[in-house]
C-alpha positions as CSV (number, residue, x, y, z in Angstrom):
1,M,7.7,-15.0,23.7
2,N,4.1,-16.3,23.9
3,I,2.8,-18.9,26.4
4,K,3.1,-21.9,24.0
5,D,6.7,-21.0,23.2
6,I,7.6,-20.8,26.9
7,I,6.0,-24.2,27.5
8,A,7.9,-25.7,24.5
9,E,11.2,-24.2,25.7
10,K,10.7,-25.6,29.2
11,L,9.6,-28.9,27.7
12,S,12.9,-29.2,25.8
13,E,14.9,-28.6,29.0
14,I,12.9,-31.3,30.8
15,I,13.4,-33.8,28.0
16,L,17.2,-33.1,28.1
17,N,17.3,-33.5,31.9
18,V,15.1,-36.6,32.1
19,Y,16.0,-38.5,29.0
20,Q,19.3,-36.9,27.8
21,L,17.7,-36.3,24.4
22,K,18.6,-33.2,22.4
23,D,16.6,-31.5,19.7
24,V,13.3,-33.3,20.4
25,K,10.4,-30.9,20.0
26,L,7.0,-31.9,21.1
27,E,3.9,-30.2,19.7
28,V,2.1,-27.9,22.2
29,Q,-1.6,-27.3,21.4
30,E,-4.3,-25.3,23.1
31,N,-6.6,-27.8,24.7
32,K,-9.9,-28.0,22.9
33,T,-11.1,-31.2,24.6
34,E,-13.5,-31.7,27.4
35,F,-10.6,-32.8,29.7
36,E,-9.2,-30.4,32.2
37,G,-6.1,-28.5,31.1
38,D,-5.1,-25.3,29.2
39,F,-2.7,-27.0,26.8
40,T,-2.2,-30.5,25.3
41,I,1.3,-31.9,24.7
42,V,1.7,-34.6,22.0
43,T,4.2,-37.1,23.4
44,F,4.3,-39.6,20.5
45,P,7.6,-38.5,19.0
46,L,9.2,-39.7,22.3
47,V,7.7,-43.2,21.9
48,K,10.0,-44.0,19.0
49,E,13.0,-42.6,20.8
50,L,12.4,-44.3,24.1
51,K,10.5,-47.4,22.8
52,R,8.0,-47.1,25.7
53,N,4.3,-46.9,26.3
54,P,3.0,-43.3,25.5
55,E,0.9,-43.3,28.6
56,S,3.9,-43.9,30.9
57,I,6.0,-41.3,29.1
58,A,3.2,-38.7,29.4
59,V,2.8,-39.3,33.1
60,E,6.5,-39.1,33.7
61,L,6.7,-35.8,31.7
62,G,3.7,-34.3,33.6
63,Q,5.3,-35.2,36.9
64,A,8.6,-33.7,35.8
65,F,6.9,-30.6,34.6
66,T,5.1,-30.2,37.9
67,D,8.3,-30.8,40.0
68,Q,10.8,-28.9,37.9
69,T,8.9,-25.7,37.0
70,E,6.4,-23.3,38.6
71,L,4.2,-23.4,35.5
72,V,2.0,-26.4,36.0
73,Q,-0.8,-26.5,38.5
74,S,-2.0,-30.0,37.6
75,F,-2.0,-32.5,34.7
76,N,-3.8,-35.5,33.4
77,V,-3.1,-38.1,30.7
78,V,-5.6,-39.3,28.1
79,K,-4.4,-41.9,25.6
80,G,-0.9,-40.7,25.6
81,F,-1.8,-37.0,25.4
82,L,-0.6,-34.9,28.3
83,N,-3.0,-32.1,29.3
84,I,-1.5,-29.5,31.6
85,K,-3.3,-26.8,33.6
86,I,-1.1,-23.7,33.9
87,E,-0.7,-21.8,37.2
88,N,-3.0,-18.8,37.4
89,Q,-0.1,-16.4,38.2
90,F,1.6,-17.3,34.9
91,F,-1.4,-15.9,32.9
92,T,-1.4,-12.8,35.1
93,N,2.3,-12.3,34.4
94,Q,1.6,-12.6,30.7
95,L,-0.8,-9.8,30.9
96,E,1.9,-7.5,32.0
97,T,4.1,-8.6,29.1
98,V,1.3,-8.0,26.7
99,H,0.8,-4.5,28.2
100,Q,4.4,-3.6,27.4
101,Q,4.7,-5.3,23.9
102,F,3.8,-2.2,21.8
103,S,6.5,0.0,23.3
104,N,9.2,-2.7,23.2
105,V,10.2,-3.3,19.6
106,E,13.5,-5.1,19.3
107,K,15.5,-3.6,16.4
108,K,16.8,-5.9,13.7
109,N,19.6,-3.4,12.7
110,A,18.7,-4.0,9.0
111,T,17.0,-1.8,6.4
112,V,14.5,-3.0,3.9
113,M,13.2,-1.1,0.9
114,V,9.7,-1.9,-0.2
115,E,8.6,-0.8,-3.6
116,Y,4.9,-0.5,-4.4
117,S,2.5,1.4,-6.6
118,S,4.9,2.4,-9.4
119,P,2.2,3.5,-11.8
120,N,2.3,4.6,-15.4
121,T,1.6,8.3,-16.0
122,N,-0.8,7.6,-18.8
123,K,-3.9,6.7,-16.7
124,P,-5.4,7.0,-13.3
125,L,-4.9,4.3,-10.6
126,H,-7.4,1.4,-10.7
127,L,-8.6,-1.6,-8.7
128,G,-5.4,-3.5,-9.3
129,H,-3.3,-0.6,-8.1
130,I,-5.3,-0.5,-4.9
131,R,-4.3,-4.1,-4.0
132,N,-0.7,-3.3,-4.9
133,N,-0.6,-0.1,-2.8
134,L,-2.4,-1.7,0.2
135,L,-0.2,-4.8,0.1
136,G,3.1,-2.9,-0.2
137,F,2.2,-0.3,2.4
138,S,1.0,-3.0,4.9
139,V,4.1,-5.2,4.4
140,A,6.2,-2.1,5.1
141,Q,4.2,-1.4,8.3
142,I,4.6,-5.0,9.4
143,L,8.3,-5.0,8.8
144,E,8.7,-1.8,10.9
145,E,6.7,-3.4,13.7
146,A,9.0,-6.4,13.5
147,G,12.0,-4.2,14.1
148,Y,13.3,-3.4,10.6
149,D,14.1,0.1,9.3
150,V,12.0,0.5,6.2
151,I,12.1,2.7,3.1
152,K,8.8,2.9,1.3
153,A,9.6,3.6,-2.3
154,Q,8.1,3.8,-5.7
155,I,9.4,4.3,-9.2
156,I,7.1,6.1,-11.5
157,N,7.0,4.8,-15.1
158,D,7.0,8.3,-16.6
159,R,8.4,7.5,-20.0
160,G,7.9,5.0,-22.8
161,I,5.6,4.4,-25.7
162,H,2.5,4.3,-23.5
163,I,3.2,7.8,-22.3
164,C,3.7,9.0,-25.8
165,K,0.3,7.6,-26.8
166,S,-1.5,9.9,-24.4
167,M,0.7,12.9,-25.3
168,L,0.1,12.4,-29.1
169,A,-3.7,12.0,-28.6
170,W,-3.9,15.2,-26.5
171,E,-1.8,17.0,-29.1
172,K,-4.0,15.9,-32.0
173,F,-7.5,15.9,-30.3
174,G,-7.1,18.0,-27.1
175,K,-7.7,21.4,-28.5
176,G,-5.8,22.9,-25.6
177,E,-8.1,21.5,-23.0
178,T,-6.7,21.1,-19.4
179,P,-7.8,19.4,-16.2
180,N,-10.3,21.3,-14.1
181,A,-12.4,21.0,-10.9
182,E,-14.6,18.5,-12.8
183,I,-11.9,16.0,-13.7
184,K,-8.6,15.1,-11.9
185,G,-5.4,15.3,-13.9
186,D,-4.7,11.6,-14.0
187,K,-8.2,10.8,-15.3
188,F,-7.9,13.6,-17.8
189,V,-4.6,12.2,-19.3
190,G,-6.1,8.6,-19.1
191,N,-8.9,9.7,-21.3
192,Y,-6.4,10.5,-24.0
193,Y,-4.8,7.1,-23.7
194,V,-8.2,5.6,-24.4
195,K,-8.7,8.1,-27.2
196,F,-5.4,7.0,-28.8
197,D,-6.5,3.4,-28.7
198,Q,-9.9,4.2,-30.3
199,E,-8.3,6.2,-33.2
200,Y,-5.5,3.6,-33.6
201,K,-8.1,0.8,-34.0
202,K,-9.9,2.9,-36.7
203,E,-6.6,3.2,-38.6
204,I,-5.9,-0.5,-38.4
205,A,-9.4,-1.3,-39.7
206,A,-9.0,1.1,-42.6
207,L,-5.7,-0.5,-43.6
208,M,-7.2,-4.0,-43.3
209,E,-10.0,-2.9,-45.7
210,Q,-7.2,-2.2,-48.2
211,G,-6.0,-5.8,-47.9
212,V,-3.2,-5.2,-45.3
213,S,-2.8,-8.0,-42.8
214,E,-3.8,-7.2,-39.2
215,E,-0.2,-7.7,-38.0
216,Q,1.2,-5.4,-40.6
217,A,-1.6,-2.9,-40.1
218,K,-0.7,-2.5,-36.5
219,K,2.8,-1.6,-37.5
220,D,1.9,0.7,-40.4
221,A,-0.9,2.7,-38.7
222,P,0.2,6.3,-38.8
223,L,-0.7,7.0,-35.2
224,M,1.6,4.2,-34.0
225,K,4.5,5.4,-36.2
226,E,4.0,9.0,-34.8
227,A,4.0,7.7,-31.2
228,Q,7.2,5.8,-31.9
229,Q,8.9,8.8,-33.4
230,M,7.7,10.9,-30.4
231,L,9.5,8.4,-28.1
232,L,12.7,8.7,-30.1
233,D,12.4,12.5,-30.0
234,W,11.9,12.4,-26.3
235,E,15.0,10.2,-25.8
236,N,17.0,12.7,-28.0
237,G,15.9,15.6,-25.8
238,D,13.5,17.4,-28.2
239,E,12.5,20.5,-26.4
240,K,8.9,20.6,-27.6
241,V,8.2,16.9,-26.8
242,R,9.9,17.3,-23.4
243,N,7.8,20.3,-22.4
244,L,4.6,18.5,-23.4
245,W,5.7,15.5,-21.4
246,A,6.5,17.5,-18.3
247,K,3.2,19.4,-18.5
248,M,1.0,16.3,-18.8
249,N,3.0,14.4,-16.2
250,S,2.5,17.2,-13.7
251,W,-1.3,16.9,-14.2
252,V,-1.1,13.2,-13.5
253,Y,1.0,13.6,-10.3
254,D,-1.6,16.0,-8.9
255,G,-4.3,13.4,-9.5
256,F,-2.2,10.5,-8.0
257,N,-1.5,12.5,-4.8
258,Q,-5.2,13.0,-4.2
259,T,-5.8,9.2,-4.6
260,Y,-2.8,8.3,-2.3
261,N,-4.0,10.7,0.4
262,R,-7.5,9.2,0.4
263,L,-6.1,5.6,0.3
264,G,-3.8,6.5,3.2
265,V,-0.5,5.4,1.7
266,H,2.7,7.4,1.4
267,F,6.3,7.1,0.2
268,D,9.7,7.9,1.7
269,Q,11.4,7.9,-1.7
270,I,10.2,8.4,-5.3
271,Q,12.3,7.7,-8.4
272,Y,11.4,8.3,-12.0
273,E,12.3,6.0,-14.9
274,S,13.1,9.1,-17.0
275,N,16.2,9.4,-14.7
276,T,17.1,5.8,-14.3
277,Y,16.7,4.4,-17.8
278,I,20.0,6.0,-18.7
279,L,21.7,4.2,-15.9
280,G,20.4,0.9,-17.4
281,K,22.0,1.8,-20.7
282,D,25.4,2.3,-18.9
283,L,25.0,-1.2,-17.5
284,I,24.4,-2.6,-21.0
285,Q,27.9,-1.4,-22.0
286,E,29.4,-2.9,-18.8
287,G,27.7,-6.2,-19.5
288,L,29.1,-6.2,-23.1
289,D,32.6,-5.5,-21.8
290,K,32.3,-8.4,-19.3
291,G,31.0,-10.8,-22.0
292,V,27.8,-11.3,-20.0
293,L,25.7,-9.7,-22.8
294,Y,26.0,-10.0,-26.5
295,Q,25.1,-7.8,-29.5
296,K,23.3,-9.0,-32.6
297,E,24.0,-7.8,-36.2
298,D,21.1,-5.4,-36.1
299,G,22.7,-3.7,-33.0
300,S,20.2,-5.0,-30.4
301,V,21.7,-6.3,-27.1
302,W,20.7,-9.5,-25.4
303,C,21.4,-11.7,-22.4
304,D,21.4,-15.5,-22.9
305,L,19.8,-17.2,-19.9
306,T,19.2,-20.6,-21.5
307,E,21.6,-22.3,-19.2
308,E,19.6,-21.0,-16.2
309,G,16.4,-22.5,-17.7
310,L,15.1,-19.2,-19.0
311,D,15.5,-17.8,-22.6
312,Q,17.3,-15.0,-24.4
313,K,16.3,-11.6,-23.2
314,L,16.3,-8.3,-25.2
315,L,17.9,-5.4,-23.3
316,L,18.4,-2.8,-25.9
317,R,16.5,-2.5,-29.2
318,S,18.2,-2.1,-32.5
319,D,17.3,1.6,-32.7
320,G,19.0,2.1,-29.3
321,T,15.9,2.6,-27.2
322,S,15.7,0.7,-23.9
323,V,13.1,-1.8,-22.7
324,Y,11.6,-2.2,-19.2
325,M,14.3,-4.6,-18.2
326,T,17.0,-2.1,-19.0
327,Q,15.3,0.5,-16.7
328,D,14.8,-2.0,-13.9
329,L,18.5,-2.9,-14.0
330,G,19.5,0.7,-13.7
331,T,17.0,1.4,-10.9
332,A,18.2,-1.5,-8.8
333,V,21.8,-0.5,-9.0
334,E,21.0,3.1,-8.1
335,R,19.0,2.0,-5.1
336,F,21.7,-0.1,-3.6
337,K,24.3,2.6,-4.4
338,E,22.3,5.4,-2.8
339,N,20.8,3.6,0.2
340,N,22.3,1.3,2.9
341,I,19.7,-1.4,2.4
342,Q,20.0,-5.1,3.0
343,K,16.9,-6.2,1.1
344,L,14.7,-4.9,-1.7
345,I,11.2,-6.1,-2.1
346,Y,9.2,-5.5,-5.3
347,T,5.4,-5.5,-4.9
348,V,4.3,-6.4,-8.4
349,G,1.5,-8.7,-9.8
350,N,2.2,-12.3,-10.7
351,E,1.9,-11.5,-14.4
352,Q,5.5,-10.2,-14.0
353,D,6.9,-13.4,-12.3
354,Y,9.1,-14.2,-15.3
355,H,10.3,-10.6,-15.6
356,F,11.7,-10.6,-12.1
357,Q,13.3,-14.0,-12.4
358,V,15.2,-12.6,-15.4
359,L,16.0,-9.3,-13.7
360,F,17.6,-11.0,-10.6
361,K,19.5,-13.5,-12.8
362,I,21.0,-10.7,-15.0
363,L,22.1,-8.6,-11.9
364,G,23.7,-11.8,-10.5
365,K,25.6,-12.4,-13.8
366,L,26.7,-8.8,-13.8
367,G,28.4,-9.5,-10.4
368,Y,26.2,-7.7,-7.9
369,E,26.2,-9.8,-4.7
370,W,23.1,-8.1,-3.4
371,A,21.1,-9.7,-6.2
372,N,20.6,-12.6,-3.7
373,H,18.7,-10.1,-1.5
374,L,16.1,-9.1,-4.0
375,Y,12.6,-10.4,-3.6
376,H,9.5,-10.3,-5.8
377,L,6.3,-10.0,-3.6
378,S,4.1,-11.6,-6.2
379,Y,0.4,-11.3,-5.9
380,G,-2.7,-12.5,-7.7
381,M,-4.8,-10.2,-9.9
382,V,-8.1,-8.7,-8.7
383,E,-11.0,-10.0,-10.7
384,L,-14.5,-8.7,-11.2
385,P,-17.6,-10.7,-12.1
386,N,-17.0,-9.8,-15.7
387,G,-13.2,-10.6,-15.7
388,K,-10.0,-8.6,-15.7
389,M,-9.7,-4.9,-16.2
390,K,-8.5,-3.3,-19.4
391,S,-7.4,0.4,-19.3
392,R,-7.0,0.9,-23.1
393,E,-10.8,0.3,-23.6
394,G,-11.8,2.7,-20.8
395,T,-13.6,-0.1,-18.9
396,V,-11.2,0.0,-15.9
397,V,-12.5,0.2,-12.4
398,D,-11.2,3.5,-11.3
399,A,-9.6,3.7,-7.8
400,D,-11.3,7.0,-6.9
401,D,-14.7,5.8,-8.0
402,L,-14.3,2.6,-6.0
403,M,-13.3,4.5,-2.8
404,Q,-16.3,6.8,-3.2
405,E,-18.6,3.8,-3.8
406,M,-17.3,2.3,-0.5
407,H,-18.0,5.5,1.3
408,N,-21.5,5.6,-0.1
409,I,-22.2,1.9,0.8
410,A,-21.0,2.6,4.4
411,K,-23.3,5.5,4.6
412,E,-26.3,3.5,3.3
413,K,-25.6,0.7,5.8
414,A,-25.2,3.1,8.7
415,E,-28.5,4.8,7.8
416,E,-30.3,1.5,7.5
417,L,-29.1,0.5,11.0
418,G,-29.7,3.9,12.5
419,K,-26.2,3.8,14.1
420,L,-25.2,7.5,13.8
421,E,-28.3,9.4,14.8
422,N,-26.5,11.6,17.4
423,F,-23.6,12.4,15.2
424,T,-22.8,15.8,13.5
425,E,-22.6,15.7,9.7
426,E,-18.8,16.0,9.9
427,E,-18.6,13.1,12.3
428,K,-20.9,11.0,10.1
429,N,-18.8,11.6,7.0
430,E,-15.6,10.8,8.9
431,N,-17.2,7.6,10.1
432,Y,-18.4,6.6,6.6
433,E,-14.9,7.2,5.2
434,N,-13.2,5.3,8.0
435,V,-15.6,2.3,7.7
436,G,-15.9,2.3,3.9
437,I,-12.2,2.5,3.2
438,G,-11.4,0.2,6.1
439,A,-13.7,-2.4,4.6
440,L,-12.0,-2.1,1.3
441,K,-8.5,-2.5,2.8
442,Y,-9.4,-5.4,5.1
443,F,-11.2,-7.3,2.3
444,M,-8.1,-6.9,0.1
445,L,-5.6,-7.8,2.7
446,K,-7.3,-10.8,4.5
447,V,-6.6,-12.9,1.3
448,D,-3.2,-14.5,0.9
449,P,-1.3,-12.3,-1.5
450,K,-0.5,-15.1,-3.9
451,K,-4.2,-15.9,-4.5
452,K,-6.2,-14.0,-7.1
453,M,-9.4,-12.5,-5.7
454,L,-12.9,-11.4,-6.6
455,F,-13.7,-8.1,-5.0
456,N,-17.3,-7.6,-3.8
457,P,-18.0,-4.1,-2.3
458,E,-21.3,-5.1,-0.7
459,E,-19.9,-8.2,1.0
460,S,-16.9,-6.2,2.3
461,I,-19.1,-3.9,4.3
462,D,-20.9,-6.5,6.4
463,F,-21.1,-5.9,10.1
464,N,-20.9,-9.6,10.8
465,G,-18.2,-12.1,9.8
466,N,-14.6,-11.7,8.7
467,T,-14.8,-8.0,7.6
468,G,-13.3,-4.7,8.6
469,P,-16.5,-3.2,9.9
470,F,-17.1,-6.2,12.2
471,I,-13.6,-5.6,13.8
472,Q,-14.0,-1.8,13.9
473,Y,-17.4,-2.3,15.6
474,T,-15.9,-4.5,18.3
475,Y,-13.2,-1.8,18.9
476,A,-15.9,0.8,19.2
477,R,-17.9,-1.4,21.7
478,I,-14.8,-1.8,23.9
479,H,-14.1,1.9,23.7
480,S,-17.7,2.6,24.9
481,L,-17.3,0.1,27.8
482,L,-14.0,1.8,28.9
483,M,-15.6,5.3,28.7
484,K,-18.5,4.2,30.8
485,A,-16.1,2.7,33.4
486,S,-13.9,5.9,33.4
487,F,-11.1,3.3,32.8
488,M,-7.6,3.8,34.2
489,Y,-5.1,0.9,34.0
490,R,-4.3,-0.5,37.5
491,E,-2.6,-3.6,38.5
492,T,-4.9,-6.1,40.3
493,E,-4.4,-8.6,43.0
494,S,-4.3,-12.2,41.8
495,V,-7.7,-13.4,40.6
496,E,-8.7,-16.9,39.6
497,L,-9.1,-16.7,35.8
498,N,-11.8,-18.7,34.0
499,Q,-11.3,-20.4,30.7
500,S,-12.5,-17.5,28.5
501,E,-10.2,-15.1,30.2
502,K,-7.3,-17.4,29.7
503,E,-8.1,-17.9,26.1
504,L,-8.2,-14.1,25.6
505,I,-4.8,-13.7,27.3
506,M,-3.4,-16.4,25.1
507,Q,-4.7,-14.7,22.0
508,L,-3.2,-11.4,23.1
509,A,0.1,-13.0,23.8
510,N,0.2,-14.3,20.2
511,Y,0.5,-10.8,18.7
512,K,4.3,-10.6,18.5
513,G,4.6,-14.0,17.1
514,V,2.1,-13.3,14.4
515,V,3.9,-10.0,13.4
516,E,7.2,-11.9,13.2
517,R,5.7,-14.6,11.0
518,A,3.9,-12.0,8.8
519,A,7.2,-10.1,8.4
520,E,9.0,-13.4,7.5
521,V,6.5,-14.5,4.8
522,L,5.4,-10.9,3.8
523,S,1.7,-11.6,4.3
524,P,-0.6,-9.1,5.9
525,A,-3.3,-11.8,5.7
526,L,-1.8,-13.4,8.8
527,V,-2.3,-10.1,10.7
528,A,-5.8,-9.7,9.3
529,N,-6.9,-13.1,10.3
530,Y,-5.2,-12.9,13.7
531,V,-7.2,-9.7,14.6
532,Y,-10.4,-11.4,13.4
533,D,-9.7,-14.4,15.7
534,L,-8.9,-12.0,18.5
535,V,-12.2,-10.1,18.1
536,K,-14.1,-13.4,18.1
537,T,-12.4,-14.5,21.3
538,Y,-13.1,-11.2,22.9
539,N,-16.8,-11.3,21.9
540,S,-17.1,-14.7,23.5
541,F,-15.4,-13.4,26.7
542,Y,-17.6,-10.3,26.7
543,Q,-20.8,-12.4,26.4
544,S,-19.9,-14.8,29.2
545,N,-18.3,-12.5,31.7
546,P,-20.1,-9.6,33.5
547,I,-17.8,-6.5,33.7
548,L,-19.4,-3.2,34.8
549,N,-22.0,-4.8,37.0
550,N,-19.5,-7.2,38.6
551,D,-19.5,-7.0,42.4
552,D,-15.9,-8.0,42.9
553,E,-13.9,-4.8,42.1
554,N,-10.7,-6.8,41.6
555,V,-12.3,-9.0,39.0
556,K,-14.0,-6.0,37.4
557,Q,-10.7,-4.1,37.1
558,N,-8.9,-7.2,35.7
559,R,-11.6,-7.6,33.0
560,L,-11.4,-3.9,32.2
561,N,-7.6,-4.3,31.9
562,L,-8.2,-7.2,29.5
563,S,-10.6,-5.2,27.5
564,N,-8.2,-2.3,27.2
565,L,-5.4,-4.5,26.1
566,T,-7.7,-6.1,23.5
567,A,-8.6,-2.6,22.2
568,Q,-5.0,-1.6,22.0
569,T,-4.1,-4.8,20.1
570,I,-7.0,-4.4,17.7
571,K,-6.0,-0.8,17.0
572,K,-2.4,-1.7,16.5
573,S,-3.2,-4.7,14.3
574,L,-5.5,-2.6,12.1
575,S,-2.9,0.1,11.8
576,L,-0.5,-2.5,10.3
577,L,-3.1,-3.0,7.6
578,G,-3.4,0.8,7.1
579,I,-6.9,0.8,8.7
580,G,-8.2,3.3,11.2
581,T,-10.6,2.7,14.2
582,V,-13.7,4.5,15.1
583,N,-14.8,5.2,18.7
584,R,-18.5,5.1,17.9
585,M,-20.5,3.2,15.3
């Protein structure tokens, strides 16, 4: 419990004792005025209840606070606002609580599965996948820190018409070519997805020149018909198609794993749609038997959600092939069957909002009670100056290329500033990687997930302002300070704390509350902006308080303890965002 929460709790007890009023909560704010006091209490809600002057209520509360608790050293009242100065010892005690907060995680006795990434195996990961992976991984880290058991999961979309397009293009135009040291497997397969689209457009154009409408040409193009037949052959277990599919997917997985390793994300559980789509088909029959679903004359199966304010949703095509919704139904049922989970979070872009509304409704109609514990962590798309990304046209911003660009920019900035002159080449490269990838992660995660964002690599690697490198630099500076002092944590005798020391302690004490709130609303942005505020508060403290050259050993040790706790909190907060620290910059 942080300092404000403790004050608020004591305040409620006093209001009950003095006025016999229950459930009256007064706002407690950090005092930003020129008047003496650490906190300001807004008393006006009591004016309505007691029908008395706010000044007299504030004086009465201040006196009761002083008499009935050991928290308050003094108080003053300004226009009905109660300013209280907290006893020095209370801040000192809070330091000890902060010191223990990382080892004392209260377990929630609940397991949450967080799904993220879930790529298609027809192309490499791109900028949009980066936001998805970073958001899902960070939310999982935050939930763990809040006391939940977490299963990090992904389902790989390893089947479907899009996969067949890459397979068909390689079969027709690949000439037996395979990935090599020059090109990763996911990029290699992605090139054939682009190749399919290029050749498909040529066929459409040729048909339109013969007078066929564009809509009809898209259906009649030979390549599309062959891809659709390949999908049917795959679902029917054709050995040749299945072997080609397995080979090309293995190339893609090798490429994905290299990207995940560099991005610093991992998974506890991986599922494949090629295994779960059949489960979805079984559910279709169950839904028909229950009367929840209905079949049209052409054999297609639908769910009518018009009464729920949605529309009619196709679940099985007339040719018997499944759609994405079918697969997601099967996957959800399998996850709750195989895992003792209390909540399932899908990290998927807001373009799929409607899809998940429908998915959750259908599962509810099928009678699965856990459908109420499904959550779509919807996030805004990542935009570039020239708009959205399109993988079919080969203009996608590749995740690997972006990470390398971040590494290179970090290197350029470090060389400009002359920061790494005494480093070995290995140390330099490790530093560039940590700072570059850290900058990317922080820039992505400091934005509220629901908002779309414009990514600017140059802006993200700025050593000033709300950026990852600025926070990493402060950590490195504290680390250097502690090394110079040969720091060891020791308890100190009580010292009179100044305002900047108190403000730093209050910020440090907020950590647990921020984590709980971030876990509740599934927003790493709360953690990102908390650690930025903490760094600003520490820098202000550092500038105004001599540490190593302080003559009072007790004060010096206390400020070193504060610095050490700040470094620990920065490191832990950054780790929740998947970001590493550097000891020198």
